[in-house]
C-alpha positions as CSV (number, residue, x, y, z in Angstrom):
1,X,0.0,0.0,0.0
2,X,1.3,3.4,-0.9
3,X,1.7,5.8,2.1
4,X,-0.3,9.0,2.0
5,X,1.8,10.8,4.6
6,X,-1.0,10.4,7.2
7,X,-0.2,6.7,7.9
8,X,1.4,7.6,11.3
9,X,-2.1,8.7,12.5
10,X,-3.8,5.4,11.9
11,X,-4.2,3.0,14.8
12,X,-1.4,0.4,14.7
13,X,-2.1,-3.3,14.9
14,X,0.8,-3.7,17.3
15,X,-1.0,-1.5,19.8
16,X,-4.1,-3.7,20.0
17,X,-4.8,-5.3,23.3
18,X,-5.9,-8.9,23.7
19,X,-9.5,-8.0,23.2
20,X,-8.8,-6.2,19.9
21,X,-9.1,-2.7,21.1
22,X,-6.4,-0.1,20.8
23,X,-5.5,2.9,23.0
24,X,-8.0,5.2,21.2
25,X,-10.9,2.8,21.9
26,X,-9.7,2.1,25.4
27,X,-9.6,5.9,26.2
28,X,-12.9,7.0,24.6
29,X,-15.0,3.9,25.3
30,X,-15.4,4.9,29.0
31,X,-18.1,7.1,30.4
32,X,-15.5,9.9,30.9
33,X,-14.2,9.5,27.3
34,X,-17.7,9.7,25.9
35,X,-18.3,12.9,27.8
36,X,-15.0,14.3,26.3
37,X,-16.1,13.5,22.8
38,X,-19.6,15.1,23.4
39,X,-17.8,18.2,24.7
40,X,-15.5,18.4,21.7
41,X,-18.4,17.9,19.3
42,X,-20.4,20.7,21.1
43,X,-17.5,23.1,21.0
44,X,-16.1,22.5,17.6
45,X,-18.7,20.8,15.4
46,X,-22.0,22.3,16.6
47,X,-21.0,26.0,16.8
48,X,-20.6,28.7,14.2
49,X,-18.0,31.4,14.2
50,X,-20.1,34.2,12.8
51,X,-20.1,36.2,9.6
52,X,-17.2,38.6,10.3
53,X,-14.6,36.1,11.4
54,X,-11.2,36.2,9.8
55,X,-9.9,33.6,7.4
56,X,-7.3,32.6,10.0
57,X,-10.1,31.8,12.5
58,X,-12.0,29.8,9.8
59,X,-8.9,27.7,9.1
60,X,-8.2,27.2,12.8
61,X,-11.7,26.0,13.3
62,X,-11.5,23.6,10.3
63,X,-8.3,22.1,11.8
64,X,-10.1,21.7,15.1
65,X,-13.1,20.1,13.4
66,X,-10.9,17.7,11.5
67,X,-9.1,16.6,14.7
68,X,-12.4,15.9,16.5
69,X,-13.7,13.9,13.5
70,X,-10.4,11.9,13.4
71,X,-10.6,11.2,17.2
72,X,-14.1,9.9,16.7
73,X,-13.0,7.7,13.8
74,X,-10.1,6.2,15.7
75,X,-12.2,5.7,18.9
76,X,-14.9,3.9,16.9
77,X,-12.4,1.3,15.8
78,X,-11.3,-0.1,12.4
79,X,-14.6,-1.9,11.5
80,X,-16.9,1.1,11.4
81,X,-17.3,3.8,8.8
């Protein structure tokens, strides 16, 4: 498989525990982890910046949004889309 440059961010098979979960799943599968994800979603996915915000703020928010979505994807595990 050809690397995309983002391969380092994928969950690694070597990091899987005996039950098949990795550190992302172990962290966010708890009650506290679920609350953190809900907080991140509320702050970065479900809010708008406003009409007069700068381009820099828009790009910053897009990076934050992408990070929250990546955390959710990794925490969900490899078999969900």
